[in-house]
N, C-alpha and C positions, 0 to 999 in steps of 0.2 A: 893102594891105587898109585902111589908115587912111582912104583917100579914095575907096574904090570904092563908089559909090552903090548899085550893083546888089546888093551883098552885104547891104545893109540890109533887103532884101525878105525875107530869111530869117526875120524877126521873126514871121511868121504862125504858125509852128509852136508857139512858146512861148505865144502868145495862145490858140491852140486847145487846147494841152495843158492850160493853166490853166482855160479856160472849159469845156471838155468834162468835165474833172474835176469842176468845180463844177456845171455845168448838167446834163450827162447823168447823172452818177452821184449828185448830191445831190438836185436837185429832180425829176429824171426818174425817179421811183420807179415801177416797173412792178408792178402788183398783179394777181394772178391769183386764180382760185378759182371757176370755174364756167363759163368760156367767154364768148364775146362776147355771147351772147343774154341771159345772166343780168344783170338790172338795167338793160337798155337803157331800159325804160320804168318800172321799179320803183324805189322808194327804195333807196339804197345800203345802209342799215342798218335793221334792224327792232327798234328798242328796245334795241339792244346798244351800249353806249358803250365797248366794248373797243377796243384799239389796232389791230386788223386791219381795214383798209378795203379794199373791193374796188372797183377802177376798171376801166372798159372800156379796151381796149388800142388802139382806133383813134380818130382825131380825130373822125369823125362820131359814134361811139359816145359819146365824151365830151361832145359837144354835146348829144346826146339825154339823157345822164345829168344834165347841168346843168339842162336844161329840166324834166325830170321832178322833180328835187329842188325846184326853185323852185315848181312847181305844187303839189307835195305840201306844202311848208312854208306856202304861202298858205292851204291848207286845214287844216293841222295845225301852227300856229305855235309850239307848245310841245314839239315833237319835238326834244329835245336831240341825240339821236344823228344825226339827219339834218342838223341845222345843222353838226355837226362834219364830216359827209361832204361837205356843200357847201363848207366851207372848204378841205378837202383837194382837192376837185375844182377849185376856183378856182386853187389853187397849181399844179396840174398843167396847167391850161389856160394859165396865165401862161407856163409853160415852153414849151408847144407854140407859142404865138403871139408870144412875146417882148413881151407887153403887161403892163408892170409895174402898170398901173392895177388889174389883178385882185387884186393883193396886198392892197389896201385892202378889197376885197370879202371876201377870205378872212379877214382880220383881224376884220371885223365879224361874219361868220358864226360864227367860232370863239368870239368873245366872247359871242355870244348863246347858244351851246351851253353855255358855262361858267356863264352867268347862270342858265340853267334847271336845270343839273345841275352843281354846283360840283366843283372838284377837291377831294380826289384821286380821287373815284369816277369822274369823267369822263375816263378815260385816253385815249379816242379823241380828245377835243378837245385834250388835252395833246400827244398825238402829232402832231396837225395843227398845233399851234403850233410844235412842233419843226421840222416840214417847212417852215413859213413862215419861221422864223428862218434855216434853212439856205438857203432860196431868196434871202433878203435878205443872205446872207453874214455873218450874225451866228452864227458857229459855236459860240461859247461858250454862248450862250443855247440853241442847238439841242441841244447835249449835255445841258445842265441839264434842259431840258424832256423830252427823250427818256428820261433817267433817271427823272424823276418819273412818266412814263407807264408805264415798265417796272416800277416799284415796285408798281404796282397790277395791271398786265396784263403779266407777264413774257414771255408768248408773243406779244405783239402785233407783227405784222409791220412796221408802219410805224415804231414806236419802235425796233425792233431794227436796221433798215437805216439809219435816219437817224442812229442812234448811231455806226454804222460811218463814215458820210460825215463827220460832225462831227469825229471823231477823225482821219480822213485829212486834212481841211482844216486842222486845228490842228497837223499835223506829228507826231502821236503814232502813228507807224506800227506799232510793236509792239502797242500797245493796240488799234489798229484791226484788226490781224490776229486778236487774241484775240476781239474783238467780232464779226468776220466769222464765225469758227468757231462762236461762240455762236449767231449768227443762223441759220446753216446747221443746227445741231443742234436748235434750238427751232422753227424755221419754215422748213424747206427749200423752195426754190422759186426761180424766176428772179431775184427781187430779191436774195435771199441769195447765190445762185450768182454773180451779177454782181459783188457787192461782194467776195466771196472771190477772184474772178479778178483784179479791179483791184488789190486789196491785194497779191496775189502778184506782179503785174507791177511794182508799186512797189518790192517787195523784191528785184527782179531775178530772180524765179522765173517766167520766161515759159512754160517747159514746163508748170509746174503750172497757170498761168493758162489755157493752151490746153486742157489736159486737163479742167479744171473746166467750161469753156464747151462743149467738145464733148460732155461727159457731160450737160450741161443741154440741149443742142440735140437729142440723139438721140431722146428721147421726146416732144419738143415737137410739138404739133399746132395750137396757136393761131397764126394768122398774125402777130400782134403779137409774140408770144414768139420765133418763128423769126426775124423781122426784127431784133429787138433783139439776140439772141445772135449771129446771123450777122454783124451789123455789128461787134460787139465782137471777133469773130474776125478780121474784116477789118482792124480797127484794130491788132490785135496784129501781123498780117503787115505792114501798112504801116510800123509803127514799126521793124520789122526790115529794112526796105528791100526787101521781097518784094512787088513790085507785082502780079505775076500772081496769086498766091493771094489777095491783098487784093481785087483786082477780082472774082475768082470768089465770094468771100464777100459782097461788096456786091451782086452779081447775085442771089445766093440770097436776100438780104434783100429786094431789090426785086421779086423774083418773089412772095415771100410777101405783101408789102405794098407795092404800087406807090406811088411817091412818098414813100417813107419817108425823112424828111429826113436823119437821121444817115448813112444809106447814100449818099445823094446827095452829102452833104458829103465823106465819105471818098473817093468815086469822083472828085469834082471835084479833090481834092488830088492823087490819083494821076495823073489826066490832066494836071494842070498840071506835075507832075514829069516826065512823059513827053514834054512839049512839045505836047500836044494842048490848046492854049489855048482854042480855040473850044469844044471839048467841056467843058473845065473851066468856062468862062464860063456855058454853058447850065445845068450842074448848080448852080453857085453862085447864079445868078440865080433858079433855082427855090427854093433854100434861103432866100435873103434876102427873097424876096417874101412868105414865110410866117413867117420868123424873122429879123427885121432886127437881130440882135445885133451888137455891136461887132466881135467876132472875125470874123464871117462877112462883114460889110461891108468890113472891112479886107482880108480875103483876096481878095474879089472885086475890090477896088481894085488889089491887087497883080497880079492876072491881067490886068486892063485895062491897067495900066502896062506889063506885059511884052509886050502886043500893040501897044504904041505909042499907045494911046488915053489920053493924059494927062488929057483933059477928063473922060472917063467915070470915070477913077480919082479925080479930084478930087471929083466928085460923091459918090462913096462915102465918102471921108474926111470930107466936110462933113456927111454924115448921121450920123456917129458921135456928135457932140455932142448931137443931139436925143434919142437914146435915153438917153444918160447923164443928161441933165437930167430926163427923165421918171422914170427909175429912182430918182434921188436924191429926187425928190418923193414917192416911195412907200417911202422909208426903206431903199432898197437900197444897200448899200455897194459903190461902183464903183471904189474906189481901185486895185485890181489891174488892172482893165480899162483905167482911165485911164493908169496907168503904162506898160502894154505898148504901147498905141496911141500915146500922146503922145510916147514916146521916139523913134519913127520918123516920126510924121506930125503932130506938134503942138508944143506948148511943152515943151521938154526940162526946164526948171526945174519946171514943173508935174508932169511925169512923175516927177522925183526926189522931189518932196514926197509925191506919192501912193504911190510905192514905199516910202518910209520909213514912212509912216503904216500901210501894210499890214504891213510887216515888224514894226512895233511890236506889232501885234495877234497875229500868228502867224508862226511860223518853219517854213516848208515848203520843199521843193525849188523849188516854183514862185515863192514870194515871194523866196527867195534869188536865183534867176536874174533876176527882174524888177528887184530893187534893183541887182544887179551890172550889168545892162545899162543902167539909167538912170544909174548912176554913170559908166560908160564913155562914154555919150553926152554927158556933161558934162565929159569929160576927166579923170576921177578914177579912173584905172585901178589905181593901187596899192590904193585902198580897195575896188575892185570885185573884184580877183582872189580874196581869201579867200571871198567870197560865191559866185563862180563855181565855185570848188572845192567848196564845200559843196553846191551844186546838183547837181554831177556825182558826188560821192563820199560823201555823207552816209549813204546807206542801206546798200548792200552793196559798198562799195568799187568802184563802177562797174557794179554789177549792173543798175541802172536806167539805160538809155541813151536819151537824148532828143537828137535831131539838133540842135535849136535850142540847147539848153543847151551842147552840145559846141562848136557854132559860136561862140556868145557867148564861151565860155572861150578858144577859139583866138584870136579877135580881140583880146580883152583881153591875152592873153599876147603877141601880136604887137606890140601898142602899147607894151608894156613891154620889148620887145627880147628876149623869151624865145622865140626862134624855133624851137628844137627842140621845146619843149612845144607851141607853137602848131601846128607841122606835125603832131604826133601827134594832137592833138584835131581839127584840120581834116580829116585823113584819116578819123578815126573818124566825123565828121559826114557826109563823103561816102559812107561805107559804108552809111549809112541814107538814101540819096538820095531815096527816095520821100517823105520828110518835108521836102524842100526845094523851093523854086520852081526852075524851069529856069534862070533867070538866076543865082540864088544858087549853084546847084550848079555851073554853068559857071564863074562868077567865083571861087568857092572852089577849084575844081579848078585854075584857072590860077595862083592864088596859091600853092597847095601845090606845084605843079610848078615854078613860078618859084623858090620857095625852094630846092627840091631842085637845080635847075640852078645857082643861085648858090653853093650849098654845094659842089657838085662843082668849080665854077670856083675857089673859094677853096682847096680841097684841091689842085688842080693847081698853083696859084701857090706854095703852101708846098713842094711837091715841087720 
């Protein structure tokens, strides 16, 4: 295992786990409240600076909303509420397009709103600033701003759900659970249900997560809501190694909203795990064409490499640095992204520096795993093992199971000669095989079986 290059490709799962947690759950706030027609051409808010902001659920609708807001603000430049709405819409558009340049526009719009209607009265702008801070991965600021918004508007949807996200990303899982319950009680809807389900999954309560999402899906009629919740159910199935149910949920999402990127991403990962590399490449090419985030570019590179197209894979890895530079220019903290990608496809020393920096900011299962893997890649396995254990055991004694975390722990244990533990965690990772690339799954299976064969041979020799 120490020298098996193919096994390195399993890194994509932890990248996606971290980024989907951060991107899909933090900045990807879904707001409902009147159907897709409401607000397509009208201002988002009408003189109300409260923390509940309504956004359209489709990409085209969001484009129209942004255009309508900008036209309105040219005519009514002193409308503080709609400057706040514009800021939130820019954050959402940045998430959808992976264009970090929109964060600067969001910051200016929110600052304009607060200049016209200062805090603490302007809770909508404070909630928007919380969403912007979360999108930039400044989760302490996001929590502080969400709390300020909620102090004025305790039922504001945006403040409630960003508070959950910030607590999750700071590793305060029990507090996040309480915050998710509060969000559900004060403002029930898809955003609150999504957070409640995600926190339940992190706590190892997958049955609860599935029940919450199914209950949210049952009455849903908006295509964007159906796509969002069905994809979340697909991700739960994929994380459990259930590729058939996962594909059915992704199909439900794509019927509701054709081209829905999170569903294409999930389907691409399942196809890769099943060995359908051509299908996986098609899905991931569609994703990266619209959202060229590091995790997605790296995953597509892995698929190209698995197909034997090293040149195409290299192009994807080379593109990773461009987004990181743009993001940093817009004050986005990219240390976790850098650590995860560079550990396998770049400067390992840089990966370790970035992982340490992120660990110093926040202790979560994702940052623990990232630092463990970066240490391992630098040959520091004794220091890596406690962190790998923390990533797999911190929450509910193994209740939250992530294939990549388990694989990383197995490889670290194997490097330390702890072969029995390594086999246990390697087999556990294989049981969740839809979260692994085909080559990683095959290589890990050979390694686990090889260890079992050698153990039997040793037992025979002793006899």
